[in-house]
MIVO-878598 format. One line per field, with one value per residue: residue number from 1; x, y, z of N, C-alpha, C, O in turn; residue in one letter. Coordinates in steps of 0.05 Angstrom, whole numbers, plus 5000, padded with zeros to 4 digits. Layout:
BEGIN
lumke: (NUM ...)
n.u: (X ...)
n.v: (Y ...)
n.w: (Z ...)
ca.u: (X ...)
ca.v: (Y ...)
ca.w: (Z ...)
c.u: (X ...)
c.v: (Y ...)
c.w: (Z ...)
o.u: (X ...)
o.v: (Y ...)
o.w: (Z ...)
rofi: (A ...)
end
This chain:
BEGIN
lumke: (1 2 3 4 5 6 7 8 9 10 11 12 13 14 15 16 17 18 19 20 21 22 23 24 25 26 27 28 29 30 31 32 33 34 35 36 37 38 39 40 41 42 43 44 45 46 47 48 49 50 51 52 53 54 55 56 57 58 59 60 61 62 63 64 65 66 67 68 69 70 71 72 73 74 75 76 77 78 79 80 81)
n.u: (6801 6743 6680 6622 6570 6513 6514 6536 6495 6456 6416 6381 6407 6365 6338 6290 6292 6267 6274 6331 6338 6312 6342 6391 6379 6365 6415 6449 6430 6440 6498 6519 6571 6561 6522 6529 6540 6587 6660 6690 6721 6711 6656 6657 6683 6649 6602 6623 6629 6574 6552 6581 6565 6509 6509 6527 6486 6439 6437 6414 6445 6497 6491 6479 6527 6559 6533 6544 6604 6626 6664 6702 6677 6655 6693 6715 6674 6662 6703 6746 6811)
n.v: (1897 1874 1867 1907 1881 1887 1900 1853 1814 1842 1874 1932 1978 1984 1935 1886 1828 1787 1799 1795 1743 1720 1738 1717 1660 1656 1670 1634 1587 1595 1601 1556 1511 1458 1461 1504 1535 1559 1561 1517 1539 1595 1594 1572 1613 1656 1634 1630 1685 1704 1673 1689 1744 1738 1710 1753 1796 1770 1764 1802 1831 1827 1851 1902 1921 1915 1956 2000 2001 1976 1927 1922 1923 1871 1837 1788 1755 1717 1680 1710 1739)
n.w: (9488 9518 9484 9491 9534 9523 9470 9450 9455 9428 9449 9482 9530 9571 9567 9584 9629 9604 9552 9547 9558 9513 9471 9480 9479 9424 9399 9419 9398 9346 9345 9371 9378 9362 9326 9292 9230 9218 9223 9269 9311 9309 9320 9370 9398 9393 9416 9470 9481 9478 9521 9564 9567 9575 9625 9658 9647 9659 9711 9764 9805 9786 9735 9752 9773 9730 9697 9726 9730 9685 9652 9690 9737 9739 9732 9756 9754 9715 9713 9696 9701)
ca.u: (6779 6717 6655 6598 6552 6488 6519 6540 6468 6439 6396 6385 6412 6343 6324 6280 6303 6255 6286 6357 6336 6305 6367 6412 6372 6368 6444 6463 6424 6456 6527 6529 6592 6553 6501 6536 6551 6614 6681 6684 6738 6696 6629 6664 6692 6623 6585 6633 6622 6548 6549 6590 6546 6484 6513 6526 6464 6415 6438 6409 6465 6520 6482 6483 6557 6568 6523 6559 6632 6635 6678 6719 6659 6647 6717 6720 6646 6660 6729 6767 6833)
ca.v: (1903 1862 1883 1914 1858 1891 1897 1824 1802 1855 1886 1957 1978 1980 1913 1868 1803 1767 1806 1788 1714 1713 1745 1695 1633 1659 1671 1608 1567 1600 1598 1533 1499 1433 1465 1527 1532 1573 1546 1509 1557 1619 1588 1570 1640 1671 1624 1637 1712 1703 1660 1708 1769 1730 1707 1778 1810 1755 1766 1831 1842 1830 1870 1930 1928 1921 1981 2022 2000 1963 1901 1922 1915 1843 1822 1761 1741 1697 1668 1728 1749)
ca.w: (9506 9509 9474 9507 9533 9511 9443 9443 9453 9409 9464 9494 9559 9587 9561 9606 9633 9583 9525 9548 9554 9483 9452 9487 9468 9395 9392 9428 9379 9321 9348 9387 9363 9350 9302 9276 9202 9222 9231 9300 9328 9309 9333 9399 9409 9395 9438 9495 9486 9484 9545 9584 9567 9585 9652 9674 9646 9669 9740 9770 9820 9768 9715 9766 9775 9700 9689 9739 9727 9660 9653 9713 9758 9738 9723 9768 9755 9695 9708 9683 9721)
c.u: (6754 6696 6635 6577 6525 6492 6523 6512 6448 6415 6400 6392 6391 6325 6312 6294 6293 6269 6314 6360 6330 6328 6387 6404 6376 6395 6456 6453 6441 6487 6538 6546 6583 6532 6511 6548 6581 6636 6681 6699 6720 6669 6635 6670 6664 6607 6595 6625 6594 6540 6557 6574 6520 6487 6515 6500 6438 6414 6435 6433 6493 6514 6486 6509 6567 6557 6537 6591 6642 6649 6692 6702 6653 6670 6721 6694 6645 6690 6751 6786 6842)
c.v: (1886 1879 1888 1888 1861 1888 1868 1810 1817 1869 1916 1956 1976 1955 1897 1842 1784 1772 1793 1756 1705 1716 1723 1669 1635 1658 1646 1586 1569 1593 1574 1518 1472 1437 1487 1518 1545 1553 1540 1529 1584 1616 1587 1596 1656 1661 1631 1666 1717 1694 1679 1732 1759 1725 1732 1793 1798 1759 1795 1845 1846 1850 1898 1939 1932 1947 2004 2021 1986 1934 1900 1913 1885 1826 1793 1744 1718 1684 1685 1737 1776)
c.w: (9498 9499 9494 9508 9521 9480 9433 9439 9436 9425 9474 9523 9578 9582 9586 9606 9610 9556 9524 9544 9528 9466 9457 9475 9437 9385 9398 9409 9355 9321 9365 9370 9351 9327 9283 9251 9201 9227 9262 9318 9330 9324 9362 9414 9414 9417 9466 9504 9493 9511 9568 9588 9581 9617 9668 9672 9655 9702 9752 9786 9803 9746 9727 9768 9747 9691 9701 9731 9703 9668 9679 9737 9761 9731 9733 9768 9735 9691 9695 9707 9714)
o.u: (6746 6694 6632 6570 6514 6476 6513 6509 6426 6395 6423 6385 6396 6302 6325 6307 6309 6275 6322 6377 6341 6333 6399 6420 6390 6400 6473 6468 6453 6499 6562 6538 6594 6526 6502 6563 6596 6630 6672 6688 6716 6661 6621 6665 6659 6599 6579 6617 6589 6523 6542 6571 6511 6470 6504 6491 6418 6394 6453 6440 6509 6532 6496 6514 6583 6572 6541 6601 6667 6643 6694 6712 6646 6667 6730 6692 6628 6698 6771 6778 6859)
o.v: (1885 1903 1872 1877 1841 1876 1860 1794 1807 1875 1924 1938 1968 1954 1896 1835 1768 1754 1782 1744 1685 1699 1713 1657 1617 1647 1637 1568 1551 1583 1572 1511 1464 1419 1487 1498 1539 1531 1557 1535 1593 1633 1600 1600 1668 1676 1636 1672 1733 1707 1685 1741 1772 1734 1733 1803 1811 1757 1812 1868 1865 1865 1916 1963 1950 1961 2025 2043 1984 1922 1878 1899 1875 1802 1776 1722 1700 1679 1675 1741 1788)
o.w: (9474 9505 9513 9488 9510 9467 9411 9420 9430 9412 9474 9537 9601 9590 9607 9587 9599 9540 9504 9531 9519 9449 9438 9461 9426 9363 9382 9404 9344 9302 9372 9348 9331 9311 9260 9248 9182 9234 9278 9340 9352 9339 9377 9437 9435 9435 9483 9526 9511 9524 9587 9611 9599 9633 9690 9692 9658 9715 9748 9780 9806 9738 9713 9766 9742 9678 9688 9726 9700 9688 9690 9755 9783 9726 9718 9779 9737 9668 9685 9730 9727)
rofi: (M P R D Y Y E V L G V A K D A S Q D D I K K A Y R Q L A K K Y H P D V S T E E K E V A E A K F K E I S E A Y E I L S D P E K R K L Y D Q Y G H E G V K N S F G Q D)
end
């Protein structure tokens, strides 16, 4: 089961859009596969997870669905089947 998107970004469930954006940018810099000091596969997996969380939480409609229904509510929003 996928991790909670708020947990992935390290923000509270009532975080503002600015807080979500700041958290994403900070984590994206740290785990981007081209700059990360971690193994490439590990960095790529973390970066993908961070990007997925940001894509859902940065969109008010997707965030609302996620808050109501969890991963099932946004299942097809990020290429998940």
